N, C-alpha and C positions, 0 to 999 in steps of 0.2 A: 405360610399358607400352603394347604394341600393342593395338589393339581386337580382341577375340576374334571369330572367325568362328562361325557356328552349328555346333557339333559334333554328332555323332550322340549320342543319349541312351544312357546307360550305366545298367545296373541294379545296385543295391546293396541288400544285405539289412540292414534296420534292424529295425523291429517287424514288417515284412513287406517284400516286394520293393518298392523305390521307384526312381524314375527321376531321374538327375542329368544336367544338361547345363551345360557352361561356356559362357556366352554373355553378351551385354550385360545381360540380366536378372539373371544371377548377380552380375556386377560391381556393378550398381545395388543389389541386396539387401545385398551386403557393405558398400557405402558407406553404407547406411542405419543401420548399427550405430553406437552411441556410440563404440565402440573397434574400428574395423575392422581386419582382419588383411591382411597382404600375402602373396603367394605365398612370399616368402622366410621368413616366420614358420614355415613348415612345417619348416624346417631348424634352428630354434632350440629346443633341448631344453626350455627353460622355457615356450615358447609353442606348441610343435608340436601337442599334443593339442587345445588350445582352438582353434587355427587350423584344424585339420582339421575339427573339429565345425562351426565357423562356415562354412567353405567348402562342406562337404557341405550344410548348411542353405541357404546362398545358391544352390547349384546345383540344389536340388530343383525338379522340374517344378511348374508352377502348381497342378496337381491335388494332388500330394503335399505341397506346402508348406502347404496349408490345414490340415493336421493338426499342424503344428509352428509355432506363432506366434513362436518365438525359438530361437536355437541351444541355449539351456539346456534347452528341452523335447526336443531331439534327443539331448542328451548321454547320457542314460540308456541309449540303444541302442548307444553306442560305448564300452563299458567294458572289454571283454576284448581281449586281444592279437589274437585272431583277427578280431573285428569291426573293430578299428582297422585291421589290415592289409588287410582286404578293402575297407574304405571308402577307404583311401589308394590302393589300386590302382584303384578306380573313379574317384577324383578325377584321378589321373594320366592315366588313359585318356581321360577327357573333356577335360581341360586340353590334353593333347598333340594330340588331334584338332582342337581349336579353334585351335591355333597353326599347324597345317599348312595350306598352300595347298590349295585344292580340286582343282587340277590343276597339271600342270607349267607351264602358261602363265598361271596365275592371277596371278603377280607381275609379269607383263609381260615 
């Protein structure tokens, strides 16, 4: 996996509006879990919901992360199809932004 760039923060509605950013901090937080998820787990029917919850948790801004000590504490806010869909869109937006070079010449 390539090292993510700093992506622009994206807002997602959980218990209130929260900010997510896919960056090195998010990768570190995911790796800190006993059973971390990969990006590919979002495509696995059996693991996709848990993976999404964990990735949203990992991507929370430092300020917002303080309110959710674990992915389990966040899961209650991602129960409906609408909430899951919006969280997935927010994750895709921040992940895609992190993978894109910052300019046409950024890759050399």
